[in-house]
Structures are given as structure tokens and as C-alpha cells.
C-alpha positions as CSV (number, residue, x, y, z in Angstrom):
1,X,17.5,13.0,-15.5
2,X,15.8,11.9,-12.3
3,X,16.3,8.6,-10.5
4,X,12.9,7.5,-11.7
5,X,13.6,8.4,-15.3
6,X,16.9,6.4,-15.1
7,X,15.0,3.4,-13.7
8,X,12.3,3.6,-16.3
9,X,15.0,3.7,-19.0
10,X,16.7,0.6,-17.6
11,X,13.3,-1.1,-17.3
12,X,12.7,-0.6,-21.0
13,X,15.9,-2.4,-21.8
14,X,15.0,-5.5,-19.9
15,X,14.3,-8.8,-21.6
16,X,10.8,-10.5,-21.2
17,X,12.3,-12.8,-18.6
18,X,14.0,-10.1,-16.7
19,X,10.8,-8.0,-16.8
20,X,8.8,-11.0,-15.4
21,X,11.4,-11.4,-12.6
22,X,11.2,-7.7,-11.8
23,X,7.3,-7.8,-11.7
24,X,7.5,-10.8,-9.2
25,X,10.1,-8.9,-7.1
26,X,7.9,-5.8,-7.1
27,X,4.8,-7.8,-6.0
28,X,6.7,-9.4,-3.2
29,X,8.3,-6.1,-2.1
30,X,4.9,-4.3,-2.2
31,X,3.2,-7.1,-0.2
32,X,5.9,-6.9,2.5
33,X,5.6,-3.2,2.7
34,X,1.8,-3.5,3.0
35,X,2.2,-6.1,5.7
36,X,4.5,-3.9,7.7
37,X,2.2,-0.9,7.4
38,X,-0.9,-3.0,8.6
39,X,1.1,-4.4,11.5
40,X,2.1,-0.9,12.6
41,X,-1.4,0.3,12.3
42,X,-2.7,-2.5,14.5
43,X,0.1,-1.9,17.0
44,X,-0.6,1.8,17.2
45,X,-4.3,1.3,17.6
46,X,-5.2,3.0,14.4
47,X,-7.6,0.3,13.5
48,X,-9.3,-0.1,16.9
49,X,-12.3,2.0,16.0
50,X,-13.0,-0.2,12.9
51,X,-12.6,-3.4,15.0
52,X,-14.9,-2.0,17.6
53,X,-17.5,-1.1,15.0
54,X,-17.4,-4.5,13.5
55,X,-17.8,-6.1,16.8
56,X,-20.8,-3.9,17.8
57,X,-22.4,-4.7,14.5
58,X,-22.0,-8.4,15.1
59,X,-23.4,-8.0,18.6
60,X,-26.4,-6.1,17.1
61,X,-27.1,-8.9,14.5
62,X,-26.0,-6.7,11.6
63,X,-23.7,-9.3,10.2
64,X,-23.9,-12.9,8.9
65,X,-21.6,-15.9,8.8
66,X,-20.4,-17.4,5.6
């Protein structure tokens, strides 16, 4: 049995309250991981071309303000 299969088995045994707590924890954990990935992409310059394109579009009048 793999780790994932063991985890799945344990999850099936959770009460409704425990499952709700797990869902909350997973959402928060995933959000933190996403934030770290985004911060690293910004630091590394991976998103620079997207920012440059957005700024150029704004300068060219291709965008509108909300």
C-alpha cells in the first residue's frame, strides 16, 4: 500500500468535523504553497515578460480602468 493509499484510507475514517478541519488545513496549506511559488517566480524574473506586456498594453491604450 502506498503512502497516498494509506492517507486516503485514514481520510475515509474521519468524522464530518475532522473532515471539515482537514479541508480547511489543506486550503490554507495550498494557499501558502501558491504564495511561495508566486514570490519565487517574481524574484526570479519569470513574470517580467507578462508585466512588460501588460504595461505596454496600458501605454498603448489597450486597457481600461475599473
